[in-house]
C-alpha positions in Angstrom: 13.0 -75.3 -18.0 15.5 -77.5 -16.2 15.7 -76.7 -12.5 18.6 -74.4 -12.6 18.9 -71.5 -10.0 21.7 -70.0 -11.9 19.9 -67.2 -13.7 18.9 -65.3 -10.6 22.4 -64.0 -9.9 23.2 -62.6 -13.4 22.1 -59.2 -12.2 24.4 -56.8 -14.1 21.5 -54.7 -15.5 22.0 -51.6 -17.6 24.8 -51.1 -20.1 26.8 -54.1 -18.9 28.5 -54.9 -22.1 30.1 -51.7 -23.0 32.7 -51.3 -20.2 36.1 -50.9 -21.9 38.0 -52.2 -18.9 36.1 -55.1 -17.3 36.7 -55.8 -13.6 39.2 -58.5 -12.7 37.5 -61.8 -12.2 37.1 -63.0 -8.7 39.2 -66.2 -8.5 39.8 -68.7 -5.7 42.1 -71.6 -5.8 42.7 -74.7 -3.6 44.4 -78.0 -4.1 44.7 -81.3 -2.4 48.2 -81.7 -3.8 49.9 -78.3 -3.3 48.9 -77.2 0.1 51.7 -74.6 0.3 50.8 -72.8 -2.9 47.0 -72.9 -2.8 44.2 -71.5 -0.6 42.2 -74.1 1.3 38.6 -73.4 2.4 37.6 -74.3 5.9 35.4 -77.4 6.3 31.7 -76.9 6.8 31.6 -79.4 9.5 31.5 -82.5 7.4 34.3 -84.0 9.5 33.7 -83.5 13.2 36.5 -84.5 15.6 35.8 -84.5 19.3 38.7 -84.6 21.7 38.7 -87.6 24.0 37.1 -87.3 27.4 39.8 -87.1 30.1 39.5 -87.3 33.8 41.4 -85.0 36.1 41.2 -85.4 39.9 40.7 -82.4 42.0 43.9 -80.7 43.1 44.9 -81.2 46.7 43.3 -78.9 49.3 45.5 -75.9 50.0 43.2 -74.0 52.5 43.6 -74.6 56.2 41.0 -76.8 57.7 40.0 -78.3 54.3 39.8 -82.1 54.2 37.2 -82.9 51.5 37.8 -82.4 47.8 35.0 -80.9 45.8 33.0 -83.5 43.9 31.7 -81.0 41.3 35.0 -80.8 39.4 36.1 -84.4 39.0 35.7 -84.6 35.1 36.2 -82.4 32.1 35.2 -82.8 28.4 38.1 -80.7 26.9 41.8 -80.5 27.1 42.8 -77.6 29.3 45.9 -75.4 28.9 48.3 -74.8 31.8 46.5 -71.6 32.6 43.1 -73.4 32.7 44.6 -76.0 35.0 45.9 -73.4 37.5 42.5 -71.7 37.5 40.8 -75.0 38.1 43.1 -75.8 41.1 42.3 -72.4 42.7 38.6 -72.8 42.1 38.5 -76.3 43.4 40.4 -75.2 46.5 38.0 -72.5 47.3 35.0 -74.7 46.6 36.5 -77.4 48.9 37.0 -74.9 51.7 33.4 -73.7 51.4 32.1 -77.2 51.2 34.0 -78.2 54.4 32.8 -75.0 56.2 29.2 -75.8 55.3 29.6 -79.4 56.4 30.9 -78.3 59.8 27.9 -75.9 60.2 25.6 -78.8 59.4 27.2 -81.0 62.0 26.5 -78.3 64.7 22.8 -78.5 64.0 20.5 -81.3 65.2 18.7 -83.4 62.7 16.2 -86.2 63.3 17.8 -89.5 62.8 16.0 -92.0 60.5 15.4 -95.4 61.7 16.8 -98.5 59.9 13.3 -99.6 58.8 12.7 -96.2 57.2 16.0 -96.5 55.3 15.2 -99.9 54.0 11.8 -98.9 52.9 13.2 -95.9 51.0 15.9 -98.1 49.3 13.2 -100.6 48.3 11.2 -97.8 46.6 14.3 -96.4 44.8 15.7 -99.8 43.6 13.5 -100.1 40.4 14.3 -96.6 39.3 18.0 -97.2 39.9 17.9 -100.4 37.8 16.1 -98.5 34.9 18.7 -95.8 35.0 21.6 -98.3 34.9 20.0 -100.1 31.9 19.3 -97.0 30.0 21.7 -95.9 27.2 23.4 -92.6 27.9 22.5 -89.7 25.8 26.1 -89.3 24.8 26.0 -92.8 23.3 22.9 -91.8 21.2 24.7 -88.7 20.1 27.7 -90.8 19.1 25.5 -93.0 17.0 24.1 -90.0 15.1 27.6 -88.6 14.6 29.0 -91.9 13.5 26.8 -91.7 10.4 29.0 -88.8 9.2 32.4 -89.2 10.9 34.7 -91.7 12.4 34.6 -90.3 15.9 32.8 -93.3 17.3 34.1 -96.8 17.1 30.9 -98.1 15.6 31.3 -96.0 12.5 34.6 -97.6 11.5 36.1 -96.3 8.3 33.2 -96.8 6.0 32.7 -93.1 5.3 29.5 -91.2 5.2 28.2 -92.4 1.8 27.1 -95.7 3.2 24.5 -94.3 5.6 21.5 -94.3 3.3 20.2 -97.8 2.9 16.4 -97.3 2.9 14.2 -96.1 0.2 12.7 -93.2 2.2 12.8 -89.8 0.5 15.4 -87.2 1.3 12.8 -85.0 3.1 11.9 -87.8 5.5 15.5 -88.5 6.0 16.4 -84.9 6.8 13.4 -84.7 9.2 14.6 -87.7 11.1 18.1 -86.4 11.3 17.0 -83.0 12.6 14.8 -84.7 15.2 17.8 -86.8 16.4 20.0 -83.8 16.4 17.6 -81.9 18.6 18.2 -84.4 21.4 21.6 -82.7 22.1 24.6 -84.0 23.9 25.1 -83.9 27.7 28.5 -82.6 28.7 29.9 -83.0 32.2 32.8 -81.0 33.6 34.0 -77.8 35.2 31.7 -74.9 34.7 31.9 -71.3 35.7 28.7 -70.6 37.5 28.6 -67.0 36.2 28.9 -68.1 32.6 26.7 -71.2 32.8 23.8 -69.8 30.8 26.0 -68.3 28.1 28.0 -71.5 27.6 24.8 -73.5 27.4 23.4 -71.3 24.7 26.7 -71.4 22.7 26.9 -75.2 23.0 23.3 -75.5 21.8 24.0 -73.2 18.9 27.1 -75.1 17.8 25.3 -78.5 18.1 22.4 -77.1 16.0 24.8 -75.9 13.3 26.7 -79.2 13.3 23.5 -81.2 13.0 22.3 -79.0 10.2 25.5 -79.4 8.3 25.5 -83.2 8.8 21.9 -83.3 7.6 22.7 -81.4 4.4 25.7 -83.6 3.7 23.6 -86.7 4.3 21.1 -85.4 1.8 23.8 -84.6 -0.8 25.1 -88.2 -0.6 21.6 -89.7 -0.8 20.5 -87.6 -3.8 23.7 -87.2 -5.8 25.7 -90.4 -5.4 25.2 -93.7 -7.2 23.7 -96.4 -4.9 21.5 -99.4 -5.6 18.4 -97.3 -5.1 19.3 -94.4 -7.4 21.9 -95.9 -9.8 19.4 -96.6 -12.5 21.5 -95.4 -15.4 24.5 -97.6 -14.4 22.7 -100.8 -13.7 22.7 -103.6 -16.3 20.0 -103.6 -19.1 18.1 -106.6 -20.2 18.6 -108.1 -23.6 15.5 -106.5 -25.2 16.8 -103.1 -24.3 19.8 -103.6 -26.5 17.7 -103.1 -29.6 18.4 -99.7 -31.0 15.2 -97.7 -31.3 14.4 -94.2 -32.4 11.8 -92.0 -30.7 11.0 -93.3 -27.2 8.4 -92.2 -24.8 8.2 -92.9 -21.1 6.4 -95.8 -19.5 2.7 -96.2 -19.2 2.9 -97.2 -15.5 2.1 -93.7 -14.3 -1.1 -92.0 -15.1 -1.2 -88.3 -15.6 -3.8 -86.0 -14.0 -6.9 -85.3 -15.9 -6.8 -81.9 -17.5 -9.6 -79.5 -18.0 -10.5 -75.8 -18.2 -10.0 -73.8 -15.0 -13.1 -73.2 -13.0 -15.0 -76.3 -14.0 -15.8 -77.3 -10.5 -19.4 -77.6 -9.1 -21.1 -74.2 -9.3 -18.3 -72.5 -11.2 -18.3 -71.2 -14.7 -15.7 -72.4 -17.2 -13.0 -69.9 -18.0 -10.5 -70.0 -20.8 -7.4 -68.6 -19.1 -5.3 -68.9 -22.2 -7.5 -66.5 -24.2 -7.7 -64.1 -21.3 -3.9 -64.1 -21.0 -3.4 -63.5 -24.7 -5.9 -60.6 -24.7 -4.3 -59.1 -21.7 -0.8 -59.3 -23.3 -2.2 -57.6 -26.4 -3.6 -54.8 -24.3 -0.4 -54.4 -22.4 1.6 -54.2 -25.7 -0.3 -51.1 -26.8 -0.4 -49.6 -23.3 -4.1 -50.0 -22.9 -4.0 -50.1 -19.1 -7.7 -50.0 -18.6 -8.5 -53.1 -20.6 -5.4 -54.9 -19.4 -6.3 -54.3 -15.7 -9.9 -55.5 -16.2 -8.6 -58.7 -17.8 -6.1 -59.1 -15.0 -8.9 -59.0 -12.5 -10.6 -61.8 -14.2 -7.4 -63.8 -14.5 -6.6 -63.3 -10.8 -10.1 -64.5 -9.9 -9.6 -67.8 -11.5 -5.8 -68.4 -11.1 -3.9 -69.7 -8.1 -0.4 -70.7 -7.1 -1.8 -73.9 -5.6 -4.4 -74.8 -8.3 -4.0 -77.0 -11.4 -1.4 -76.5 -14.0 -3.3 -73.9 -16.0 -4.2 -71.9 -12.9 -0.6 -71.9 -11.7 0.6 -70.8 -15.1 -2.0 -68.0 -15.2 -0.9 -66.9 -11.7 2.7 -66.4 -12.6 2.0 -64.9 -16.0 -0.4 -62.5 -14.4 2.4 -61.5 -12.1 4.6 -60.8 -15.1 1.9 -58.8 -16.9 1.1 -56.7 -13.8 4.8 -55.9 -13.3 5.1 -54.9 -17.0 2.1 -52.6 -16.8 3.4 -51.0 -13.6 6.9 -50.7 -15.0 8.4 -52.5 -12.0 9.6 -55.6 -13.7 13.3 -54.9 -13.0 12.9 -54.0 -9.4 10.7 -57.0 -8.7 13.1 -59.3 -10.5 16.0 -57.8 -8.5 14.2 -58.5 -5.2 13.5 -62.0 -6.2 17.1 -62.6 -7.3 18.4 -61.1 -4.1 16.4 -63.6 -2.0 18.6 -66.4 -0.8 17.3 -70.0 -0.7 19.2 -72.4 1.6 21.3 -75.2 0.0 19.2 -77.7 2.0 16.0 -76.4 0.4 17.5 -76.3 -3.0 18.7 -79.9 -2.6 15.2 -81.1 -1.5 13.7 -79.4 -4.5 16.3 -81.0 -6.7 15.5 -84.4 -5.2 11.8 -83.9 -6.1 12.7 -82.7 -9.6 14.8 -85.7 -10.5 12.2 -88.0 -9.2 9.4 -86.3 -11.0 11.0 -85.9 -14.4 13.9 -87.3 -16.3 15.5 -84.2 -17.7 18.2 -83.6 -15.1 19.3 -87.2 -14.6 19.5 -87.9 -18.3 21.5 -84.6 -18.8 24.0 -85.5 -16.1 24.3 -89.1 -17.3 24.9 -87.9 -20.9 27.6 -85.4 -19.9 29.4 -87.5 -17.4 29.5 -90.6 -19.6 30.7 -88.6 -22.5 33.6 -87.3 -20.4 34.4 -90.7 -18.9 34.5 -92.4 -22.4 36.7 -89.7 -23.8 39.2 -89.6 -20.9 39.6 -93.3 -20.2 43.4 -93.4 -20.3 44.3 -89.9 -19.2 46.2 -89.1 -16.0 45.3 -85.4 -15.6 41.7 -84.3 -16.3 40.7 -80.6 -16.3 37.0 -79.8 -16.4 35.9 -76.2 -17.0 32.3 -75.8 -16.0 30.5 -72.7 -17.3 27.5 -72.3 -14.9 28.9 -74.2 -11.8 26.4 -73.2 -9.2 25.9 -76.1 -6.7 28.0 -78.6 -8.7 25.4 -81.3 -8.4 26.8 -83.0 -11.5 30.3 -83.8 -10.2 30.2 -86.0 -7.1 28.9 -89.0 -9.1 31.7 -88.4 -11.7 34.3 -88.5 -8.9 32.6 -91.8 -7.7 33.0 -93.3 -11.2 36.5 -92.1 -11.6 37.5 -93.7 -8.3 36.5 -97.1 -9.7 39.0 -97.1 -12.5 41.3 -100.2 -12.4 44.4 -98.0 -13.0 43.3 -95.6 -10.3 41.6 -92.2 -10.6 43.3 -89.4 -12.6 44.3 -86.1 -11.1 41.1 -84.1 -11.4 41.0 -80.3 -11.7 37.7 -78.4 -11.9 37.4 -74.7 -12.7 34.0 -73.5 -11.7 32.7 -70.4 -13.5 29.6 -68.5 -12.8 28.1 -65.0 -12.8 29.1 -63.0 -9.7 26.6 -62.7 -6.9 25.4 -59.2 -5.8 27.0 -57.9 -2.7 30.5 -58.1 -1.2 31.1 -61.9 -1.8 30.5 -62.5 -5.5 32.0 -66.0 -5.4 30.4 -67.1 -2.2 28.3 -69.9 -3.8 30.9 -71.5 -6.0 33.4 -71.3 -3.2 31.0 -73.3 -1.0 30.6 -75.7 -3.9 34.3 -76.1 -4.1 34.5 -77.0 -0.4 31.9 -79.7 -0.9 33.7 -81.1 -3.9 36.9 -81.1 -1.9 35.2 -83.3 0.7 34.0 -85.7 -2.0 37.4 -85.9 -3.6 38.8 -86.8 -0.2 36.0 -89.3 0.3 36.8 -91.1 -3.0 40.6 -90.6 -2.9 40.7 -88.6 -6.1 43.6 -86.1 -6.4 41.7 -82.8 -6.7 42.2 -79.1 -7.4 39.6 -76.4 -7.7 39.5 -72.9 -9.0 36.4 -70.6 -8.6 35.9 -67.7 -11.0 33.0 -65.3 -10.5 32.9 -62.9 -13.4 31.0 -62.1 -16.6 31.7 -65.0 -18.9 32.6 -62.8 -21.9 35.4 -61.1 -19.9 37.2 -64.3 -19.0 40.3 -64.9 -21.0 42.2 -68.1 -21.8 45.0 -67.0 -19.4 42.6 -66.9 -16.5 41.9 -70.6 -16.8 45.6 -71.6 -16.4 45.6 -74.5 -18.9 48.5 -76.9 -18.6 50.0 -78.8 -21.5 49.6 -82.3 -20.1 45.9 -81.8 -19.2 42.9 -83.4 -20.9 40.6 -80.4 -21.2 36.8 -80.7 -21.1 34.4 -77.8 -21.2 31.0 -78.4 -19.8 28.0 -75.9 -20.1 24.5 -77.2 -19.4 21.6 -74.9 -20.0 23.2 -71.6 -18.8 24.3 -70.1 -22.1 20.8 -68.8 -22.5 21.6 -66.1 -19.9 24.1 -64.4 -22.2 23.1 -61.4 -24.3 22.8 -61.9 -28.1 23.0 -59.8 -31.3 19.6 -58.2 -30.6 21.2 -56.3 -27.7 24.7 -55.6 -29.0 26.6 -56.2 -32.3 29.5 -57.7 -30.4 27.5 -60.7 -29.0 28.7 -62.0 -25.7 27.6 -65.5 -26.8 30.0 -65.3 -29.7 32.8 -64.1 -27.5 32.3 -66.9 -25.0 32.3 -69.6 -27.8 35.4 -68.1 -29.3 37.2 -68.2 -25.9 36.2 -71.9 -25.5 37.5 -72.6 -29.1 40.8 -71.0 -28.2 41.1 -73.5 -25.3 41.3 -76.4 -27.8 39.2 -78.6 -25.6 39.2 -82.3 -26.3 35.4 -82.4 -25.5 32.9 -79.6 -25.3 29.6 -80.8 -23.8 26.8 -78.3 -24.6 23.3 -78.5 -23.2 20.7 -75.9 -24.3 17.1 -74.9 -23.5 15.2 -75.4 -26.7 13.0 -72.3 -26.6 11.7 -69.7 -29.0 10.5 -67.1 -26.5 13.3 -64.7 -27.3 11.5 -62.6 -29.9 11.9 -58.8 -29.7 8.2 -58.3 -30.2 6.3 -58.7 -26.9 3.1 -60.5 -28.1 5.0 -63.1 -30.1 7.4 -63.6 -27.2 4.4 -63.9 -24.8 2.7 -66.6 -26.8 5.9 -68.7 -27.2 6.6 -68.4 -23.5 3.1 -69.5 -22.6 3.4 -72.6 -24.8 6.8 -73.4 -23.4 6.0 -72.9 -19.7 2.6 -74.7 -20.1 4.6 -77.9 -20.9 6.7 -77.4 -17.7 3.7 -76.8 -15.4 1.8 -79.7 -17.0 4.8 -82.0 -16.5 4.9 -81.1 -12.8 1.2 -81.5 -12.5 1.4 -85.0 -13.8 4.3 -86.1 -11.6 4.1 -84.2 -8.3 1.6 -83.6 -5.6 -0.1 -80.2 -5.9 0.6 -79.2 -2.3 4.2 -80.5 -2.2 6.2 -77.6 -0.7 9.2 -78.5 -2.9 7.1 -78.3 -6.0 5.8 -74.9 -4.9 9.4 -73.8 -4.4 10.4 -75.0 -7.8 7.5 -73.2 -9.5 7.9 -70.0 -7.5 11.7 -69.7 -7.3 12.7 -70.9 -10.7 10.0 -71.1 -13.4 7.9 -68.3 -12.0 10.9 -66.0 -11.7 12.0 -66.9 -15.3 8.6 -66.2 -16.6 8.6 -62.8 -14.9 11.9 -61.9 -16.5 10.7 -62.9 -20.0 7.5 -60.9 -19.7 8.3 -57.9 -17.6 11.9 -57.0 -18.5 13.5 -55.6 -21.7 16.9 -54.9 -23.1 19.9 -56.0 -21.0 17.5 -56.6 -18.0 16.0 -59.5 -19.8 18.5 -62.3 -19.3 16.2 -65.3 -20.2 17.0 -65.6 -23.9 16.8 -69.3 -25.1 17.3 -70.4 -28.7 16.6 -73.6 -30.5 19.2 -76.4 -30.8 19.4 -75.7 -34.6 20.3 -72.1 -33.9 23.0 -73.2 -31.5 24.4 -75.7 -33.9 25.0 -72.9 -36.4 26.7 -70.8 -33.7 29.0 -73.6 -32.7 29.9 -74.4 -36.3 30.7 -70.7 -37.0 33.0 -70.7 -33.9 35.0 -73.5 -35.4 33.8 -76.6 -33.5 33.3 -80.0 -35.0 30.3 -82.0 -33.8 30.8 -85.5 -32.4 28.4 -88.3 -33.1 26.1 -89.5 -30.4 27.3 -92.6 -28.4 24.9 -95.4 -29.2 25.3 -97.1 -25.8 24.5 -93.8 -24.0 21.4 -93.3 -26.1 20.2 -96.9 -25.6 20.6 -96.7 -21.8 18.9 -93.3 -21.6 15.9 -94.5 -23.7 15.5 -97.6 -21.7 15.7 -96.0 -18.2 13.3 -93.2 -19.2 10.8 -95.8 -20.6 10.9 -97.9 -17.4 11.2 -95.3 -14.7 9.3 -92.2 -15.8 5.9 -91.0 -17.0 4.9 -92.3 -20.5 4.8 -88.7 -21.9 8.5 -88.1 -21.5 10.4 -88.4 -24.7 14.0 -89.1 -25.7 14.9 -88.7 -29.3 17.9 -87.7 -31.5 18.2 -85.3 -34.4 21.3 -84.2 -36.3 23.7 -85.5 -33.6 21.6 -83.9 -30.8 20.0 -85.8 -28.0 16.6 -84.4 -27.4 14.4 -84.5 -24.3 10.8 -83.3 -24.0 7.3 -83.7 -22.8 4.2 -84.6 -24.9 6.0 -84.1 -28.2 7.5 -80.7 -27.4 11.4 -80.6 -27.3 12.5 -78.8 -24.2 16.2 -79.6 -23.8 18.9 -80.8 -26.2 22.5 -82.0 -25.7 25.5 -82.6 -28.0 29.2 -83.1 -27.8 31.8 -81.1 -29.8 35.5 -80.9 -30.2 37.9 -78.3 -31.5 
């Protein structure tokens, strides 16, 4: 399944569809154009502005007998208020008096006087070290260089912006490691300090510096992974003449060799074990509540499976987790605990970076959706995108980048981000953070931008909540998240049908629909288990062929996304089972019944997608088309499908 963390937060278990009065959706607005009428979110540190360093001489001595100012308070790194200045003057006066008093005491004592020869010898020894210190670059200058990658605080950064910083071909994980190392150097601040608060101020300063560096690193990674540069702009670069020939079914290139497959346990001194047969027998025993046989089979599966083994062993490991939870009746609680676990945005982005390098699914999907939107909205001045399943918004920065290159200037862009509410007291926390990042990208590309965040059950959202304007070009985008809606097998009034009807009432100019092409939604457990095993075996085999076994980001993808989805399919029932994919042919019938008209596939988009997949990815990836759907898959199995519709 496409790497999509969205399903973990759709956690309204129980009779979630029968409430007569649904809760009011959680909505947040902000705009770049109407600051007085909209709510702005605070910056996450993407723009860091340091006040200039100013120098204040010590105040004149006011104590009797004081003649020497204190040298410890001659500089400061922040602008003081009038109250701070008065306190500084009093402190400096006291320090100057104490300093003079101590100097007078020292004058009363007798000290041995050094000879001229001793002084000259000491100076000769010190001179090389003094020269080295003078030639060395100050730490503050190093810090300024690091910050100049993200801001315009230092003169060396100029006005280029932070999207020019990545010029090498190193991976995002290497880049983030380098940035964290540079940030750990810290910045030396000189100035007035209260001796009683010195330790506290130092810790606070270190904490702030660490937070700023982490935010800069995350933003650096976002630019490197999401934006279109020479190194990662494959789908927008020119194609050779031979690529213009329109072809049908296309597989990936042969320049990457997959890993050799075999049965688990075929190493030296180990017996061959057919984990597929063991898993199916265990599922059959679980279906009839034969706990004794199922537990015996689980012991054998556990013995030969591993989260760090080959593709078959990893699949068996996560499927064994699902079977064990089903037998114990703890599927819901375990899934809740996994869903409540928070993974940092930086880790998600690193995993996303590995995923788009290992397989073509995500890049091709974003390219198809964005180019469909760009082609349909060439001459519009106001573009409104309604994204069902917003999450981290990885799709939209590159769209803003493309919009900014229009000869007539970018249109006024408005995005409404919709997603399921998060558990806890901040249901829209994630999509609000996404809005703040998109706000920064809009400022970066000079695109007029508005954003609205809606965290609610999708079937409870009404047309009025979306605030459609008459002069807007309306686009609805939903990639691979409609599978998390309940269907007719749960309730007669299907939430899927209600959502499609709401989208139809919007009269969108374009509706981009991406679906997970799966058949593991059967009500009967054994049938569903077999279909899920075939589906997820393709996913794990694809990762095995294109990513290192011990890559921590691959482990995160398998554990946090695919392993969790498999657990929900196998161990949960009723409204608690939110992984409910259907085939693209089933979705085509749904969309037609809702009143949509399917648009033909753009030949140029299909040609470019086929060519780039054939040249840049493993030979077993496929790009095909059927009945106006663009199909993507692995080794002949269709895993994802996309199409465009209009009202």
